[in-house]
Steps between C-alpha positions, in 0.01 A plus 500: 500500500599137440597461135658158455243223498654202323749407230525260211839427344469411131726212401578381147370156407647330192222240520199649675320167548811343660542804725138483613541130579819566698348776711169322560587129511856545628492798735135501605385827348150523354434625152315832536462572129632479146499779242518445125673700229318645198525161325327320786816332626575487875774753572470608865405320819456605861572251777440557871586342832325687780653853487761413235407586140722433198438588136637267232551655156556284192843614383816393322704682764731301725422452868685680777775238517716540810312810623175476693196591292292515819528460876189362669425468872331184629335418832625139530817405314517131608146435373571683172823304446322169560218602267713609205744211531201266503394668176841434343639855522879506531637733767821663379606640839383452853323496723771730626506734800638842414682760707196725456277250684315339211478137394518490120473266207565570132313335213500573127195495278503342150623827342787531746355769726667456839252529787583530867242391755571607855369476852579795726639339815491826695186690393444843641720808527824296522425271207563546128136470396438871484 
């Protein structure tokens, strides 16, 4: 029986509105929904890009810093890079080819969550995209 169907990392967002803008206007995600707390204030958002879903939780917690908060596979890295740079997103690393046959970039969201976007250059049984 197949159990795993999808995943949604939950990332802290010090400023939920700024995080939503970054993911939608900067990275090209779409806003799938916003939940409110008991006082009616926005405190959780879900953003999606095709099969990638991320939850953003209003929080005072720090972002992931130097450690990846998420690793996301893309179909077309050059197009994604052009898109996000055109939207003013700063790429911290890459595009860089890795020894494990991926092309990667790192970006940080407004809270400091480090995100790696990757294209599997050798999909299939020999590639890293398990």
